[in-house]
C-alpha positions in Angstrom: 0.0 0.0 0.0 1.3 3.1 -1.0 1.8 6.1 1.5 1.1 10.0 0.3 1.0 13.2 2.6 -0.8 16.1 1.5 1.5 19.7 1.5 0.8 23.0 2.6 -1.0 24.0 5.4 -2.7 21.4 6.5 0.5 19.3 6.9 2.8 22.4 7.9 4.3 21.0 4.9 6.7 22.3 1.5 8.6 19.7 -0.1 11.6 20.6 -2.4 11.6 17.6 -5.1 15.1 17.3 -6.7 15.0 14.9 -9.6 19.0 15.3 -11.1 22.2 14.9 -9.3 22.3 18.9 -10.4 19.8 19.8 -8.7 20.1 17.6 -5.3 24.0 19.4 -5.2 22.8 22.9 -5.6 20.0 22.7 -2.9 22.8 20.6 -0.7 25.2 23.9 -1.4 22.4 26.0 0.0 21.4 24.2 3.0 23.5 26.0 6.4 26.3 23.5 7.7 24.2 21.4 10.7 20.4 21.4 9.1 18.7 18.7 10.2 15.7 17.9 8.0 13.8 14.7 6.7 15.2 13.9 3.3 14.0 10.7 1.3 15.5 8.8 -2.0 13.0 8.5 -5.0 12.7 5.3 -6.7 14.8 6.9 -9.9 17.2 8.2 -7.1 15.8 12.3 -6.8 15.6 13.6 -3.2 12.8 15.2 -1.5 13.3 18.0 1.4 10.7 18.2 4.0 10.9 21.6 5.3 8.4 23.6 7.4 5.3 25.1 5.3 6.4 27.9 3.1 3.4 30.8 2.4 5.7 32.4 -0.2 6.4 29.0 -2.2 3.3 27.5 -4.4 3.3 24.3 -5.8 5.2 24.1 -9.3 6.8 22.3 -11.3 9.9 22.9 -12.7 10.6 26.0 -10.5 14.1 25.3 -11.3 16.2 23.2 -13.5 15.2 20.0 -11.9 13.8 21.1 -9.1 9.7 20.9 -8.4 7.9 22.5 -5.3 5.6 20.8 -3.4 3.1 23.1 -1.4 -0.6 24.3 -0.9 -2.4 22.0 -3.5 0.3 19.2 -4.0 1.4 16.3 -2.1 4.3 13.5 -2.3 4.6 9.6 -1.8 6.6 8.8 1.2 7.9 5.9 2.5 7.5 2.9 1.9 6.1 3.5 -1.2 6.5 1.5 -4.1 6.2 2.0 -7.6 7.7 0.3 -11.0 10.8 2.3 -10.8 11.2 1.0 -7.2 11.1 2.0 -3.5 10.4 5.6 -1.6 13.3 5.3 1.6 14.1 7.4 4.2 18.0 9.3 3.4 17.7 11.2 6.3 15.2 10.4 8.9 13.6 12.4 11.5 10.2 12.3 14.0 7.7 13.9 11.3 5.1 14.2 14.0 7.1 17.3 15.9 6.6 20.2 14.0 9.5 22.0 15.1 11.9 19.5 13.7 11.1 20.7 10.1 13.1 23.8 9.1 12.3 27.0 7.8 13.4 26.9 4.2 16.6 29.0 4.0 16.3 32.5 2.3 18.6 31.9 -0.3 16.8 28.4 -1.1 13.4 30.7 -1.6 15.0 33.0 -3.9 16.6 30.0 -6.3 13.2 28.5 -6.2 10.9 32.3 -6.7 13.2 33.0 -9.4 11.2 31.7 -12.1 7.8 31.8 -10.2 5.7 34.7 -12.0 1.7 34.6 -10.7 0.8 32.0 -7.8 -1.8 29.4 -9.0 -3.7 29.7 -5.1 -4.8 32.2 -3.2 -2.4 33.8 -0.7 -2.7 32.3 2.6 -4.7 35.0 4.6 -7.8 33.9 2.2 -10.4 31.1 2.5 -9.2 28.1 -0.4 -13.1 27.2 -0.3 -15.7 29.7 -0.1 -19.5 29.7 0.1 -21.3 28.5 -3.4 -18.7 26.0 -4.7 -17.4 24.3 -1.2 -19.5 21.4 -1.2 -18.4 21.0 -5.0 -14.8 21.6 -4.3 -14.9 19.5 -1.4 -16.5 16.7 -2.8 -13.9 16.4 -5.9 -10.7 17.0 -3.4 -12.2 13.5 -1.6 -12.9 11.8 -5.1 -9.3 12.8 -6.5 -7.8 11.3 -2.7 -9.6 8.3 -3.4 -8.5 8.0 -6.8 -4.7 8.4 -5.4 -5.5 5.6 -3.2 -5.9 7.0 0.1 -7.7 4.7 2.9 -11.5 6.3 4.0 -10.3 7.0 7.3 -7.2 9.5 5.8 -9.7 11.2 3.3 -11.8 11.8 6.1 -9.5 13.4 8.4 -7.8 15.1 5.3 -11.2 16.9 3.9 -12.7 17.8 7.5 -9.2 19.7 8.2 -10.1 21.8 4.4 -14.1 21.8 6.3 -12.4 23.6 8.6 -10.6 26.3 6.8 -14.0 27.3 4.6 -15.2 30.7 4.8 -17.8 30.2 6.4 -16.5 26.7 7.9 -18.2 23.6 6.1 -20.0 21.4 8.7 -18.5 18.4 9.6 -21.0 16.0 9.1 -21.7 17.2 5.7 -17.7 16.9 4.9 -18.4 13.3 6.2 -21.3 13.1 3.5 -19.0 14.7 0.8 -16.5 12.0 1.7 -19.3 9.3 1.8 -20.8 10.2 -1.5 -17.0 10.2 -3.4 -16.3 6.9 -1.8 -19.4 5.3 -3.0 -18.9 7.0 -6.3 -15.4 5.1 -6.6 -17.0 1.7 -5.7 -19.6 2.0 -8.2 -17.0 3.0 -10.7 -14.4 0.1 -9.8 -17.2 -2.7 -9.6 -17.5 -5.3 -10.1 -14.0 -6.6 -8.8 -14.9 -10.0 -7.0 -13.8 -13.3 -8.1 -17.1 -14.2 -8.3 -18.1 -11.3 -10.9 -19.0 -12.1 -14.5 -20.7 -10.5 -17.4 -23.9 -9.7 -17.7 -25.1 -11.6 -21.5 -28.2 -11.5 -22.5 -29.5 -13.3 -26.1 -31.4 -11.3 -27.9 -34.2 -13.9 -28.5 -34.8 -12.9 -24.7 -34.6 -9.2 -25.1 -38.1 -7.6 -26.1 -38.3 -4.9 -28.4 -39.6 -1.4 -27.1 -41.2 0.9 -29.6 -38.8 4.2 -29.4 -41.5 7.0 -28.0 -40.2 10.8 -29.1 -40.5 14.3 -27.3 -40.4 15.7 -30.8 -41.0 13.0 -33.5 -37.7 12.5 -35.5 -35.7 15.0 -33.3 -35.6 14.3 -29.3 -36.3 11.1 -28.5 -37.7 10.0 -24.5 -35.4 8.3 -22.9 -32.3 9.2 -23.9 -29.8 12.5 -23.8 -30.1 15.4 -26.1 -27.9 18.1 -27.1 -29.0 21.8 -28.1 -25.6 23.8 -29.3 -25.1 27.2 -30.8 -23.5 30.3 -30.7 -23.8 31.9 -27.2 -26.5 34.7 -27.2 -27.7 33.6 -30.6 -31.2 31.5 -29.5 -30.3 28.8 -27.5 -32.1 29.5 -24.3 -35.3 30.8 -26.0 -35.7 27.8 -28.4 -35.8 25.6 -25.2 -38.3 27.7 -23.6 -40.0 27.6 -27.1 -40.1 23.7 -27.0 -41.5 23.8 -23.3 -44.2 26.1 -24.5 -45.4 23.9 -26.9 -45.3 20.7 -24.5 -47.3 22.9 -21.8 -50.2 22.8 -24.5 -50.1 19.6 -25.8 -49.7 21.9 -29.4 -48.7 20.7 -32.4 -44.8 21.0 -33.6 -44.4 22.9 -37.1 -43.8 19.7 -39.1 -45.6 16.8 -37.3 -48.7 16.4 -34.8 -47.9 17.6 -30.8 -48.7 14.9 -28.3 -52.5 16.2 -28.0 -51.9 16.8 -23.5 -49.8 19.2 -21.7 -46.4 17.7 -20.7 -44.1 19.4 -18.1 -40.9 20.5 -18.4 -37.9 21.5 -15.8 -35.7 24.1 -17.1 -32.1 24.0 -14.8 -31.1 26.7 -15.3 -27.5 29.0 -13.8 -27.8 32.2 -16.3 -31.4 33.6 -17.0 -33.2 34.7 -13.5 -36.6 33.1 -13.8 -38.5 35.9 -12.5 -36.7 38.6 -15.0 -36.4 36.5 -18.1 -38.0 33.2 -18.4 -41.3 33.9 -17.5 -41.4 36.9 -20.2 -40.2 33.9 -22.6 -43.0 31.0 -21.6 -45.6 33.9 -22.2 -44.2 35.2 -25.5 -44.0 31.9 -27.0 -47.8 30.7 -25.9 -46.9 28.6 -22.2 -48.6 27.2 -19.7 -46.9 28.3 -16.5 -48.3 25.4 -14.5 -46.5 22.9 -16.7 -43.4 24.6 -16.9 -40.6 24.5 -13.9 -37.5 25.7 -12.7 -34.9 25.4 -9.9 -31.1 26.3 -10.1 -30.2 24.9 -6.8 -30.6 22.5 -4.1 -31.7 23.1 -0.2 -30.1 20.5 2.4 -30.9 21.6 5.7 -31.4 25.3 4.8 -28.4 26.1 3.1 -28.4 26.3 -1.2 -26.0 24.6 -3.2 -25.9 24.7 -7.2 -27.5 22.1 -8.7 -24.3 19.5 -9.6 -25.0 16.6 -12.1 -22.3 14.6 -9.9 -24.2 15.3 -6.6 -27.6 15.8 -7.0 -29.2 13.4 -9.6 -30.4 11.4 -6.7 -32.9 14.3 -5.9 -33.7 15.5 -9.7 -34.6 11.5 -10.0 -37.2 12.1 -6.9 -38.8 15.0 -8.6 -39.6 13.0 -11.4 -40.9 10.3 -9.7 -43.1 12.4 -8.0 -44.3 13.9 -11.2 -44.7 11.6 -14.0 -45.8 14.1 -16.7 -42.4 15.7 -16.7 -40.9 14.6 -20.0 -38.7 17.1 -20.6 -35.8 18.1 -18.7 -33.4 21.1 -20.2 -30.2 21.8 -18.2 -28.8 25.2 -19.5 -25.7 25.7 -19.7 -25.2 21.7 -19.4 -21.1 22.4 -18.5 -22.3 24.8 -15.9 -23.9 22.1 -13.9 -20.9 19.5 -13.9 -19.0 20.6 -10.8 -16.5 23.6 -9.7 -13.2 23.9 -11.7 -14.5 22.0 -14.8 -11.8 20.9 -17.2 -13.1 20.0 -20.2 -10.1 17.6 -21.3 -11.5 15.9 -18.4 -12.6 13.1 -20.2 -13.5 10.6 -17.7 -14.8 13.0 -15.3 -17.4 14.5 -18.6 -18.4 11.1 -19.7 -19.1 10.3 -16.3 -21.3 12.9 -15.4 -23.1 12.8 -18.8 -23.8 8.7 -18.6 -25.3 9.7 -15.1 -28.1 11.8 -17.6 -28.4 9.2 -19.9 -29.1 6.3 -17.1 -31.4 8.8 -15.0 -33.6 9.8 -18.7 -34.0 5.8 -19.3 -34.9 4.8 -16.0 -37.5 7.8 -15.7 -38.4 7.9 -19.7 -37.8 11.7 -20.0 -35.9 13.3 -22.5 -33.0 15.5 -21.1 -31.6 17.8 -23.1 -28.2 19.7 -22.7 -27.8 23.1 -24.0 -24.3 23.9 -25.0 -22.2 26.6 -26.4 -20.2 26.9 -29.6 -16.1 27.7 -29.3 -14.8 30.8 -30.1 -13.1 29.7 -32.9 -15.4 29.8 -35.9 -13.1 28.2 -38.6 -13.9 24.7 -37.7 -15.6 22.5 -40.5 -17.0 19.9 -38.6 -19.7 21.0 -36.9 -19.4 18.7 -33.8 -16.2 20.0 -33.3 -17.8 23.4 -32.8 -19.4 22.7 -29.5 -16.7 24.0 -27.0 -15.2 21.7 -24.3 -14.5 17.9 -24.6 -15.6 15.8 -27.8 -17.4 14.0 -24.8 -20.2 16.6 -25.1 -21.5 15.9 -28.6 -20.1 12.0 -28.4 -22.9 10.5 -25.5 -25.9 12.4 -26.6 -27.8 10.3 -29.3 -29.3 13.1 -30.8 -27.5 16.6 -31.6 -29.3 20.0 -33.0 -27.4 23.3 -33.7 -28.8 26.7 -34.1 -27.2 28.9 -36.6 -26.9 31.8 -39.1 -25.7 32.4 -42.3 -22.6 34.9 -42.3 -24.0 36.3 -45.6 -27.4 37.3 -43.8 -26.9 40.7 -43.0 -30.7 41.8 -42.5 -32.2 43.1 -39.7 -34.5 39.8 -39.0 -32.0 37.4 -39.1 -33.2 33.8 -39.9 -31.8 31.2 -37.9 -31.1 27.5 -39.0 -32.5 24.2 -36.6 -30.2 22.2 -38.0 -29.4 18.1 -37.7 -25.3 17.2 -36.7 -26.2 13.9 -35.3 -29.2 11.5 -35.2 -28.4 7.8 -33.8 -32.3 6.6 -33.5 -33.2 7.1 -36.7 -32.9 8.9 -40.3 -32.7 12.9 -38.8 -35.3 14.9 -40.0 -34.6 17.8 -42.7 -33.6 20.8 -40.9 -36.3 24.2 -39.8 -35.4 27.8 -40.1 -37.2 30.6 -38.1 -36.6 33.8 -36.3 -37.3 35.4 -33.1 -38.9 38.2 -33.0 -39.0 40.6 -30.4 -42.1 41.2 -28.5 -43.6 43.5 -25.2 -44.6 41.7 -22.8 -45.9 43.7 -19.5 -43.7 46.9 -21.2 -40.4 44.4 -21.1 -38.8 43.3 -24.6 -38.4 39.7 -24.9 -38.2 36.8 -27.7 -40.9 35.2 -29.7 -39.9 32.4 -32.3 -41.3 32.3 -35.5 -41.0 29.7 -38.0 -40.8 29.8 -41.3 -43.6 28.3 -43.4 -41.2 26.4 -45.5 -38.3 24.2 -45.0 -34.9 25.4 -44.0 -33.0 25.3 -47.5 -30.1 23.6 -45.7 -30.5 20.1 -44.9 -27.3 19.5 -42.1 -25.2 21.6 -40.0 -22.1 20.8 -41.4 -23.9 22.2 -45.0 -24.6 25.4 -43.5 -21.3 25.5 -41.6 -19.2 24.8 -45.0 -20.9 27.5 -46.6 -20.0 30.2 -43.9 -16.9 29.0 -43.8 -16.5 29.6 -47.8 -15.6 26.0 -49.0 -18.1 25.2 -51.3 -16.8 21.7 -53.2 -19.3 22.3 -56.1 -20.8 24.9 -57.9 -23.9 24.1 -56.7 -25.2 25.9 -53.6 -26.5 23.3 -51.9 -26.7 19.2 -51.6 -29.6 19.8 -52.8 -29.4 21.9 -56.0 -26.3 19.1 -56.7 -28.6 15.8 -56.7 -31.3 17.9 -58.6 -29.0 18.7 -61.0 -27.4 15.9 -61.8 -30.8 14.1 -62.1 -32.2 16.6 -64.6 -31.9 14.6 -67.4 -33.8 11.5 -66.2 -33.1 8.7 -63.5 -29.8 7.3 -62.6 -28.5 4.8 -60.9 -29.2 5.4 -57.3 -25.5 3.7 -55.8 -23.0 3.1 -59.1 -24.1 6.7 -60.7 -25.3 8.6 -57.8 -23.2 7.5 -54.7 -19.8 8.0 -56.9 -20.6 11.4 -58.1 -21.1 12.3 -54.9 -18.0 10.9 -53.5 -16.3 12.4 -56.0 -17.9 15.4 -55.4 -16.3 15.6 -52.0 -20.1 14.9 -49.9 -20.0 12.4 -46.8 -22.0 9.5 -47.5 -24.1 9.8 -43.9 -24.6 13.9 -45.4 -26.1 12.4 -48.6 -28.2 10.0 -46.8 -29.7 12.3 -44.7 -30.3 15.0 -47.5 -32.6 12.1 -50.3 -34.3 11.3 -47.3 -35.6 14.5 -46.8 -35.8 15.1 -50.4 -37.7 12.0 -50.8 -39.9 13.3 -47.6 -40.8 16.6 -49.8 -42.0 14.1 -52.6 -39.0 16.0 -54.8 -37.3 12.4 -55.7 -38.1 8.9 -55.6 -36.8 5.4 -56.0 -37.6 2.5 -58.6 -36.2 -1.1 -58.6 -35.8 -2.2 -62.3 -34.1 -5.7 -63.3 -32.4 -5.6 -59.6 -31.5 -2.0 -59.8 -32.2 0.9 -57.5 -33.0 3.6 -59.6 -33.8 7.6 -58.2 -35.4 10.3 -60.0 -36.6 13.6 -59.8 -40.8 13.2 -59.4 -41.2 15.8 -61.6 -39.2 14.4 -64.6 -39.8 10.3 -64.1 -37.9 9.4 -67.6 -37.0 5.9 -68.6 -35.3 3.5 -66.7 -32.3 2.0 -68.5 -28.6 1.5 -68.4 
């Protein structure tokens, strides 16, 4: 079992970590003659010098050639810990329980280590590390990381309780231990099954009943699955989500198909737009029934409010869904803001774990959970899914991804917006739609109202509009639909051999072309016919002759 020591204020410890013989010589030369301090030899021949906590030095890699600093926010492995390279051992051993026996870092060594230090990565020592609003999330993730590092539970509890005491205001010990318990359960759940009796849960498809897929919005947002709406920030993503909730609240028809015919409830989990000043006005402007639209932005626990965190509060959301089975739509806006404090977009495991929890909840309660995401600031991204800010996991796990976009060339005051498919796993995606967001007055306040075009969007997919915005027209045709129309202008062509090859040469993806052909057939612009074991494709306005 390995042993790790948390550095910083809690342990009154700062460690100077030397990785090379040259670094060891440089540090040794700056130590006063006769100074006694604990020194550890690392498996690769380096040394750890244990000093009394030094607020001036912050955890930093390569603070000097071959020297790292382990202080506030850092930790080190201690003897007899072992890695693949070997074991940690005491080079010069003292009683670590006596704080006085860890001397302060000599001024000359501080000067050497601070020479390359610029902006501290942690708050100065006279300010609390954890403050109200993020304390619960930060303590949970600290406990989670300690467990991932292999610390025993009693040690993690001690560390987290100590951290809770220096929160501002101090975090209750009972609640701190609850965070440790939640983190421990997360680790256990993530690592199971691990017993010798564990086995795979193989099922034969002959014993699996088929369950028809149900839809919140047919062909666009499935029930029992996680979906995503993405777009440029401030361009209508949230307003579109409120418009959807408003349609559901009255059982109204969708622009392209019948609705449910009865009111369905929505929960809007939002951390950006105030319910009283923004969302309530949007609901009225879009004809919603507020009795069937709910919202919350925090969780109340023992008279204290905490921001809703997917990693911590899915159980509470599950209880709400169980209590109100008429809730069929859950919108989380924006998704990234409800995944815990200090989210690292490159932490794939954390993001996938969070989104997997939402997907499991959607399946369990047969609801649609729709996350709202923003585009990156870099607009020159060709793949529409890669435009979504953060990790690719944000678009990987959702089964349906729709994007709200504008034409860059559109200079009108009333800009047309496009609601376009970027990904659709459950079925062949429906064609995109176009709409406007008109400004209307409700009780003297401006708000947005969604108005759909009478016609379908001229763009089929998000990739198509994105390519146009980037000025990357692959053919002379303005859209892929125009390309197909021109290709069939002189009569029927073989669907796979002729059209398929032409689309491939033109540079269009097979999936995109398939979506476009489906949309054109739904609009009765093209059709297919089998003659002599060959499938032909033709314009319905020009059926022509079927011959090779």
